[in-house]
C-alpha positions in Angstrom: 32.9 -127.9 -11.2 31.1 -127.0 -7.8 32.7 -126.2 -4.5 31.4 -129.5 -3.3 33.3 -131.2 -5.9 36.6 -129.8 -4.8 36.6 -129.4 -1.2 38.9 -127.0 0.5 42.2 -128.5 2.0 40.7 -128.4 5.4 38.0 -131.1 4.5 39.8 -133.0 1.7 41.0 -135.9 3.7 37.5 -136.4 5.1 36.0 -136.1 1.7 38.3 -138.7 -0.1 37.8 -141.1 2.8 34.0 -140.9 2.3 34.1 -140.9 -1.5 36.4 -144.0 -1.4 33.9 -145.7 1.0 30.8 -144.4 -1.4 29.3 -142.8 1.4 26.6 -139.9 1.2 23.3 -138.9 2.5 21.2 -138.5 -0.8 18.5 -140.8 -1.5 18.8 -143.3 -4.4 16.5 -141.5 -6.5 18.0 -138.2 -6.2 20.0 -136.6 -9.2 23.9 -137.1 -9.4 24.4 -133.6 -8.4 22.8 -134.0 -5.1 24.7 -137.5 -4.5 27.8 -135.6 -5.3 26.8 -132.9 -2.7 25.7 -135.4 -0.2 29.1 -137.2 -0.6 30.9 -134.0 0.2 29.3 -133.4 3.6 29.6 -135.3 6.8 28.9 -134.7 10.4 32.7 -134.7 11.0 33.0 -131.8 8.4 30.1 -130.0 10.2 31.6 -130.3 13.5 35.1 -129.0 12.2 33.3 -126.2 10.4 31.5 -125.1 13.5 34.6 -125.3 15.7 36.4 -123.1 13.1 33.7 -120.6 12.7 33.2 -120.2 16.4 37.0 -119.7 16.9 37.1 -117.1 14.2 34.3 -115.1 15.5 35.7 -115.5 19.1 38.9 -114.1 17.8 37.3 -110.8 16.3 36.4 -108.2 18.9 34.1 -106.6 16.6 32.5 -109.8 15.3 32.4 -111.1 11.7 30.1 -111.4 9.0 29.4 -114.6 7.1 31.6 -113.4 4.2 34.5 -112.5 6.6 34.2 -116.0 8.4 34.6 -117.4 4.9 37.6 -115.5 3.9 39.2 -116.1 7.3 38.6 -119.8 7.5 38.6 -120.7 4.0 35.2 -122.5 4.5 32.8 -121.9 1.5 30.1 -119.2 2.1 27.4 -121.6 1.4 28.8 -123.8 4.2 29.4 -121.1 6.6 25.8 -120.0 6.7 24.1 -123.3 7.8 26.9 -123.9 10.5 26.6 -120.4 11.7 22.9 -121.0 12.2 23.7 -124.0 14.2 25.8 -121.9 16.5 23.2 -119.3 16.9 20.5 -122.1 17.6 23.1 -123.6 20.3 23.3 -120.0 21.8 27.1 -119.8 21.2 26.8 -116.6 19.0 24.5 -113.9 18.6 23.7 -110.9 16.3 25.9 -108.0 17.5 23.4 -105.5 16.2 26.0 -104.1 13.9 25.5 -104.0 10.3 28.2 -103.7 7.7 28.2 -103.6 3.8 29.4 -106.9 2.1 32.3 -106.7 -0.3 30.3 -108.8 -2.9 27.0 -106.7 -3.1 27.5 -103.8 -0.6 24.2 -104.8 1.1 24.1 -104.8 4.8 25.2 -107.9 6.7 25.1 -109.0 10.2 28.3 -109.1 12.4 28.2 -112.2 14.5 29.7 -112.1 17.9 30.3 -114.0 21.2 30.0 -110.9 23.2 27.2 -111.1 25.8 26.9 -114.9 25.3 27.4 -117.0 28.6 30.6 -119.1 28.5 
């Protein structure tokens, strides 16, 4: 079972509402796995995720890696990355220049921050 088939509690109600309405953004010729993934994502979910990610990063004086954001918010890592990219593109967060090893692989990860970003 994928993370999209069992959404975190934060997104559960929106997921259940969308699923009940048969909504999703996959095309009719996409495989059933793509349709299940599409049904689990909505613009509402994306907006909520962006707000939670931004709040978590703002609250961390030294910034956070994607992995740390995921741990603090409960948002799956594969959802954190694209929403964090949205925040970077909008100029709301930036690369702090600091790198820390991830818990999973030990490879360097960017610490994202709001420091130095105009309000």
